[in-house]
C-alpha positions, 0 to 999 in steps of 0.5 A, a space after each residue: 500500500 502507498 505511504 500515508 499522507 495523513 493519519 487521523 487518530 480515533 477521537 477521544 470523545 464519544 464511542 470509538 465505533 463512531 470515529 474509527 482510526 483512518 488513514 489518508 493516502 495521496 491519490 498519486 500513490 494510492 490510485 496512480 492509474 486514475 485517469 483524472 490525475 493525468 487527463 486533467 489539471 488537478 487544481 484542488 487536492 483538499 476536496 475531501 470536505 463537505 463542500 459540494 463544489 469548488 470555484 476555480 478562477 481563471 483569466 481569458 487571455 487579452 490580446 497584446 499589441 505593438 506600441 510606439 515609443 513614448 506613446 500612450 499604452 491602451 489599458 485593457 480590462 482582463 476578462 476574469 472568469 471562473 469555473 464551477 467544479 462539482 465534487 462527489 464521493 466514490 465509496 466502497 465498504 466491504 466486510 470479512 470475518 476477523 479470522 480471514 482479515 488477520 490470516 496470513 500475517 495481514 496479507 489478506 487485509 492488504 489484498 482486500 484493500 488493494 481490491 477496493 482501490 482498484 474498484 474506486 479507480 475503475 469507477 472514477 475512470 468511468 465517471 471521468 470519461 463516460 458519465 452522464 450528468 444527473 441530479 444526484 451526480 452533476 458530472 459530465 464525462 469528457 466524451 459526453 461534453 457538449 461542444 467538443 470536436 467530433 473527428 468522425 471515423 477512422 477507417 483506413 487512415 489516421 487522418 481524422 486523429 491528426 485533424 483533431 490534434 491540429 484543431 485542438 492546437 488551432 483552438 489554442 490548446 495542446 493535445 496532451 493525452 489520448 484515452 482509447 478503448 483497448 479494442 479501438 486501439 487494437 483496431 488501429 494496431 491492425 491497420 497496415 501501411 499498404 495492401 498485402 503488407 504486414 507493417 503496421 500503419 502506426 509505424 508510418 509517421 508515428 512511433 510504433 514503440 509504446 502507445 502514442 499517436 503523433 507524439 501524444 501518449 495513449 492510455 488504453 482504458 475500458 472507461 471510454 466507449 468501445 470504438 472511441 478515442 478521446 484526445 484531451 488537453 489536460 489544461 482545459 479540464 481543471 479538477 479537484 481530488 481528495 486524499 484516498 481515505 481508508 478506514 477499518 473498524 471491528 466495532 460496527 460489525 461487533 455482533 458478527 466478529 467481522 471487520 468493515 473496510 471502507 474507502 472514500 475518494 472525492 473528485 470532480 472536474 469541469 471543462 473550461 474549453 470544450 474545443 480543446 478536446 476531441 474524439 474519433 470513432 474507429 470503424 468496426 471493419 477498418 481495412 485498407 
């Protein structure tokens, strides 16, 4: 398990069952595969309060201009703005018998904790990429964000991906990461550089070693739709995350001699510049 970033001891007030010992871990250590850490810009790491939202101030760049020597320089009022980030908790609580929890010198407890971390990571990734906003969870997945670039379909060429990356740059952004469904990435890997050739198209104009497209790192994740690739400028997506809090208690299930293990992670994000994100669809039968 990761090194704790914060340890919160049991309160001396009230019954211990109401304030069990708990430990908080930095998300980069506890859930390093969470896409929100790489596909967004984390601007708040203290989202673990009861606040339902975080306000992020930002300035829309004003144009600069040439001025003559000793001439009056025109004043420009900066376009001050802000983005509202809603945050929600992702949680999991499981229980197992005291005997199983303590078996193997604590190995079982570690395995259960690791399993909970993976479950939280999976849910966080699904939410970031594909969630549909609702009244209870007002977060919109990046792939569902209105106004992002629709690059169309990839059939026998990588041109739609190149066009999306170029369009993001034209809109003042920088493509920093591509999140692709594993099956969509596999279809791209199967594209050949020519008829009756075995060489991969990904080796033509892009790097074939590792996962990248036109120099942009690619992360594969089932959190996006099966045929999609999402191109993201992380600076266009501010986010807020909390430490990952892990707590265990042998009091809440005292009647059954069991241990309860709870994991909590709060997160939220918002898209400031939709035109600095884009997506493409890989055709089901992509052939040359």
